[in-house]
N, C-alpha and C positions, 0 to 999 in steps of 0.2 A: 475440644475442637474450636469452640467459640473464642476461648482465650488466645488460642494460637492464631486465629484469624485476626483478632484485635492487635496482637503483637506484630503481625505482618503488615497491617495497615499503618501502625505507628512507625515501623522501620521504613516503610515506603515514604511516609511524610517527612521523616528525618532526612532521608536521602534527597528528597526533592528540595528541602530547605538548604542542604549543603551544595547541591548542584542543580541549577535551573535547567540544564540540558539533560533530557532523557536519553538521547542518542548522540554519541560522538563518533565520527568517522574521520580517521587521520591517515593520510598518505596511502589510501587503499588502491591496490593493484589487483587486477584479475584478467586472465587471458584464456582463450580457447585455442590451444595449439600455438601457432605463431601470431594469431590475431589478438591484439590488445583490445579489451572491452572497456576496462577502467584503468586509468593511468595516473595515479596520484590524486585521488578524489578526497576532498576535505569538506565535510558537511556537519553542521550542528543543528539538532532538532530539539527545541525547548518543550518543556512540560506544558500541557494544556492548550497547545496551539495547533493549527492546521498548516502543515508544511507540504508543499507540492514539489515534486521532482519532474521536470519537463525535459524534452529533447526529441530529436528526430528518431524515427523508428530504427531499432537496432543499436541505439547508443548505450544500452546497458541499464535502463531504468528498472525493468523487471528483475534483472540480475542483481541489482542493488537490494531489492526487497528480499530476494533469496539469501543474500549474504547477511542481512539484518536478522532473518529468521534462523540462521545457522544451518540452512540446507546445503550450502556449499561454503568452501573456505577460500579466502583470498591468497594470492601468491605473496603478498606483502602488505603491511599496514595493520592497524588495529581498529576494531569496531566494538564499542561498549554500549550496552543497553542497561539503564538503571545501575550504572557503575560496574557492571560485570562484562568482562571481555568475552564476547560470544564464542570465539573460536578457541578459547583455552578451557572452556567448561567441560566437565564430564557429561556423558550422555544423560545421566540422571538429573544433573543440575540444569542442563539445557532443556530437558523435557519440562521441568518445573517452571522455567522462565517462559517457555513457549505457551504454557497455559494462561499466561497473563497477556498474550498477544492475540489479537483477532485479525483475520485475513479474509478479504473479499476478493475472490478470484474473478478473472474476466468472464469465465463461463458460468459462474455461480457454484458449480460443482456440487449440486444437490444429489442426494442418494435417490435414484430413480424409483427404487422399490419401496421407499418410505413416504408416508404422507407428509404434508407441510408440518403438522404438529410434531410428528416423530423426527423429522429432520432437525427441527429446532431443539427438541428434547435430547437428541443424541449426545452432544458434548456434556450436557448436564448429567445424564445417566453414566457417561464414561468417567467423569472426573469428580463426582460428588456422591454422597450417600443420602441424598435428600429423599424424603418420602414421595410417593406418587402424587399426593395431594399438593405438596409444595412444588413439585416439578410442573404440574398442571398450571398452577398459579403463575409460576415464573415464565413458562412458555407463552401463556396468554398475554402476559405483560409485554413480552418482547414483540409478539405479533401485533399487539395494539400499537406499539411504538412505531411500527412500519406500516400501519394501516391495513393489516391483513388478518386480523383476528377471525373474521368471518370466513376466511379461506382455509381454516386449519385442517379440514378433512379432505381437501383436494390433493391429488397426486401431482408431482412435478410436470407430467405430460399435459395436464389440464391448465397449466399456468402460461400466461404470456411471458415474453422475455423480461419485461420490466418487473412483473410480479415475482418471477423466479429470482431476480437480482435482489429484490427486497426481502424475500424469505431467506436467502443466503446471508443477508445483512443481519436479520434477526438471529440466525444461528451463530454468526460471528460474535455478536454481543451477548450471547446467552450467559457467559460467565463473567460479565462486566470486566472486560480486559482493561489494562492500564493504557494500551496502545492499539489502535486500529490501523491496518494497512489496506489500501485499496489499489488494485491493479486495473487501470483503465476502467473506472466505474461507469463512464458515460458511453462507451463504445457500443454502437448498434442499437441505441435507444431513441425513441421518438422524443420530440421536444418537451412534451408534458412529463414523460417519465424522467427525463434528464432534470427538469425542474424539481420534481419530487425527490430524486436522489440527492441533488444538491442541498435541498432544504434539510433532508434527513441527516446528511453528513455533518452539517453545521450544528443542527439541533442536538444530535447525539453527542458530539464532541463537547459542547458547552454544558449540557444538562448532566452528563455522566462524568464530567471532569477528565475526559480522556485526552490522549495525545494522538493526533491523526497524521498519517503519511499517505499522500496520494501520488500515484504514478499516472501521468496523463499527458496527452498531447492536445487536449481540448482547451485552448488558451482562454476563450471567453468564460467558460464555466469555472475553471480553477481560479481565475483572477477574481471572480465574484465572491468566492468563499475562503480563499487562502489568506493566512496571516503573513506567510513568507514563501518564496519560491526559489528553487535552484534550477539553473539551466545547465544540462550536460550535453556536450557535443565533442566528438572525436576523443572520447575517453576522459575528458577533463571538465571541471566546472568552469563554464565560460561567463556566468553571470549569476547574481543572487541579490535578494532584497525583497521589498514589498511589491505588490502588483503594479503600482504606479511607477516605481523605479524601473522595473523591467520594461514596461510599456514605453518609457521614454529613454531607454538605454542607448548610448552611442556606440555600443558594440555591434559589429557587423553580424556576428554569430547570433546574438540575441535578437537583433532587429529583424533578421531574415525569418526567424521562427515566429516571433510574436506577431509579425505583420504578414505572414504567409507569402513571402516573396520567393518567386521561383529561382531568382539569381542571387548568389551570395556564396559564402565560404562552404556551405554544405552542398556538395556536388549532386547532380542528378544521376550520373553514371557511377556504378560500382567500379572500383579500380580494375583496369584491364589493359592489355597491350594496345598499341595503335590499331584502329579499325582496319586500315588498308593492310597492315602487316598480318592481322588475323585472317583476312580474306585470302591473301596470297598464300599463306601457309597451307590452306585447304586445297590449293591447286597443285601442290607438289605430288 
């Protein structure tokens, strides 16, 4: 098993040397019924960097994470992770690749009937044959990394929102994934917790040599920790580059979002018939 693990590490290193992009998304289309969510999206995510995908609510950011994880399939286009086309993999191969991906959900998604320790231990028990003593050591290391080793015996109901998010993060990195995905990691958190989570994301990415993908609409926070950003609106990539580039972009789409402008190409109203026409129709 040890030699197999070493072979996998060498194969991964060779792949990284051959292609500096861990994720490649080409001409990706996805729709729900007649509504287009993603309309020809092209994104490249390099190894070892923090990439953030931003955009207005409902623009398809979380959908993109689900596509990367292989939970749903696109209508058109290709999406490769570590050189593998996600949507052409067998269930067995997709399962193996998913074990190398970590995911932090908006809600944390902790198992409410398990303690903090057992939540973090769950993926280790599920996917490895490690002894209980090694599992204990590994879990305590992950909890130490997020500052919650002392909370290992608490139940999820006893945790604050920020603590629950950090436990979920410890669980997500339990198997040392090559890539971490964060779905709105700062939503609903107080400023201190936001600062802690920001620091953890950057620290874990750099110290563990991971690749990080963040989906967020928190401009200030992601600009402080991201290496590159993509802006999605109306189903398309409307801007990309470093934080400073997007802050100074001359694109109306990007400028409206980055500077929180109420007026711009992103409308306030959901598409609807003229208001007067709608009112008169109810009088018939």
